[in-house]
N, C-alpha and C positions, 0 to 999 in steps of 0.2 A: 033354287038353289045353284050354287056357284061351283065352277071346277076348281079343282086343286091347283094351285099356282105351278106345280113342277109340270103339269100336262100342259098348261098354256105354254110355258117356255120351251118345252120340247116341240111343240106344234109350229112354233115360229123358228126355233133354230134349226130343226132337221131339215127343212127345203134350202135354207141358205146354206147349209153344210154340203148338200148334194150338189148345188149349184157350182160350189167352189171346185169340186172335183174334176169338172168337166174342162175348166180352164188348168187344172194342175195336170192334166194328161201329158206324157212325154211326148216329144215330137221326134221322131227317128223310125228306125226299122232293125230287125233280125236278118242275118242271113239264114238260107232254109237250112244249113247245118245247125243253127243256133250257136255257133261258135263264135261269131262276131255281132256285136251290138253297137249302133251309132244312134247318138241324140245330138240334136241341135240345140243351142241355148242362145240367148242374147244376153251379151255383158256390155254394160254401158253403152247401149244402142248399135252393138256390133255383134254380127253372128260368129258364132263359134262351133264347130262340128268336133266331137270328141267319139271315138271309136274304141272298143275294148276287145281284144281277141282273149278267149278264155283259155284255149288249148295251143300251144305250140310245141314243137318238136324240140327246141331249145330256146332257152331264156338267156339274154346278153348279161353280163355282170354287172351287178348294181353299182352306180356312181357312190363314192362315197359320202357327198353330200344330199343322198336320199335315204330318209328313214322309214319309208313306206314301201309298198310294191312297186317293182319296176321291170318293164318289159311287155306289159300287157295294154297299157294305155297309149293312145296317139290323140293329138289335138292341133288343130289349126283355126286361124282366124279366116275372115272372108278375104282378107288382102295380105296375110304376112306368111310367114314359113310354117310349114308342118313340123312337128317334133314328137319323140316319144316323151312322156312326162312321168313324173314320179307320183303315184296316187294312192289314196288310202281308200278309194271307194271304186265303184264301178257303176256304168251306165247300162249294166245288162238288167233287163226288164222284161220278163216273158209276156208281159200284156202288149210289147210292141208288135206292129205288124210285120210280115215277113215279105223282103225283096226278093222276089223269085229271081232265080238264075236267068240272066239274059235282060233282067229289066233295071231301068235307070232311075235313080230318085234325086229330085233337085230342090233345093230350099235355100234361099238367103244368099246365093251366090255360091255354092257347092252343088257338086255333080258327084254321084256315087254308081257305080255299075257293078252288080252282083253277078259273078260268073262260077261256074263250077271248081275253077283254079283259085278263087279267092275274090277279093273286094277290093276296089280301087276307087278312092275318092280325091278330088282336087277341088282348087279354089279358082275364083276368077284370074288370079296370077299363074295359072298352072303348077302351083305347088299343091302336094299332097303326100298321100302314102298309099301303098299296097300291101294288102294283110291276106296271108295264107297262113296254114299251119306250119309249112317247110320255110318259110321265109317272110320277114316282114321288112320292107323298103320305106324310105323317106325320101321325097324328092323336090 
């Protein structure tokens, strides 16, 4: 007696699908308040760090050339300037690990420090941003 074709295909594909998820896990962290999330990406062989702050006391005025959300997303490359970006998505992901207050996260030339007063991240060129509910600064 032979197994139906659907069962064989399922038996072959399910392990492959499961293996893909481990590689697709996001690289990054959440702050303990869960108000800030950061993820590390590789774009054309260069590292990029993006951090989103969900709740702020005030949002800056959206520029005319931004048709998406403005004010919550910040991004920098490993050797370039940091900036607030126009974004229609988010890097907020509840499955990310929490970076405890006082802890430092490092990856691909980026350093981030989580503190009760907010999050500060910078690259090898000492360019970056500080994010807190009350104020967000790019330096």
